N, C-alpha and C positions, 0 to 999 in steps of 0.2 A: 552091920546096917549106913547106908549112907546116910550122912548128916549136914545141913547146909546151912548156913548161918547170915541174916543179913543185917546189916547194919545202917541205920537211917539218920542222919544228924538235921535236925530239922529247927525252924524258927517259926515265931509266931507271927502271923503280918500284921496283927494288932495289936499293941501291947495293952489297950484297955481291954482287949475282947481275950484274955490269958487265960479267965474262969473257962471262959465259953468252949475254948478250944480242949480245955482239959477236960471240961463233962463230957465232951461227944468223943473225945478219946478214949477215956473210960466206960461209957456206956455202951457207943458203936462199935469204934473201931477196932478195938480190941478183940470183942467177941466175933468181931467179924474176921481179922485176921486168923482167928483161934479155928473158926468154922473151916476153914479150907482145909478138905483130905490131905492132911499128910503133915500140915503145921501144927506142932505142941504147943510154942507159947509165944507170947508177944510183950512186952516190958519196955516199959518208957522212964527213962533217968533224965533228970534234969542235971546238967555240965554245970563244974563251978568256973570260976577264971585260975585255979590252982595248977600249975603243971608238978608232974612225978619229975621232970628233967628239968633242969633250969638252962636250958640251952636255945643262945639267942637264935642260932641257927635251924631250931626244931619251926614244923609248922605249926600255927594252931586253925585248927577248922571254926570257923564263924558261928556258931551256933549254939541255941538252948538247950537242944536236947536231942538226947541221945536214943533210938528205939531199937528194941535188939528180939528181932523175929524168927526164931526156928523153925525149922521142917527136918525132918526125916525123911528126906529125899533125898537124889542125887540132884544137882547144882539146876540140869538145863529142867527137869521134874518140875521145883520147884519156881525154878523162874516163870516158867510157861502156866503154873497154876496161881504163881501169885497175879502176874498180866492177866490173866482171864477176870480173875475176883477182883481186879481194880477196873480193872470195865463195864464191868458191871456193877459196880458201888457206883461209877460214875452215871450211869445207865439209871439208876433207882435213885439216885438224890442223896446216898448215903456217905458223897464226902464233903468236906467241908474248905473252902477256901481260905481258911484261915492258919493253915498251916506250908511252910515251904520245905522241900530235900533241898538242902545245900549242898551235901555229899552222902554219898554211898558208897559198901564196899559188900562184897559176897567171899564170905569165910568158908573153906571147906575145910572134912577131918582130910588130915596128911599124917597117915600112922607110915613107919618104916615099911613093914610090911607091903602096905597096899603100894609105896613106889617103886619097888621092886619085880611085881609081879606084870 
C-alpha cells in the first residue's frame, strides 16, 4: 500500500495568540485533516532549539512547530486531496491566519523492491 507523509514547519504569526492557535489546531484542524479520505493522522510537535548534529554548516529551519500528516495514498492522490480540502476549508472559514507554513516536504515510502520494479 502506498504511503505519503507531509511535513509542515510552521510558526504562529502572533505570539500573544499562541493558545488560540493551539486550540484551533486541536479542535478544528486535526479533525479536518483526519477526515480527508485516505488520510490517517495529523500530529503537531513543538520544535526545540537543540540540534542532534552540532555542525555549523547544517541548516536549521526557523520554525516553532512540525506537523506530520500521513496518508495511505500515493503522492499525487494525497497532494490532490489535500489541495481540495484546503480550498474547501478556506471557503468555509475553517482556516486561521494565525499560522504560517515556512517550509514543507513530502516523504514517500521507498523500499528496495519498489525501486527495482
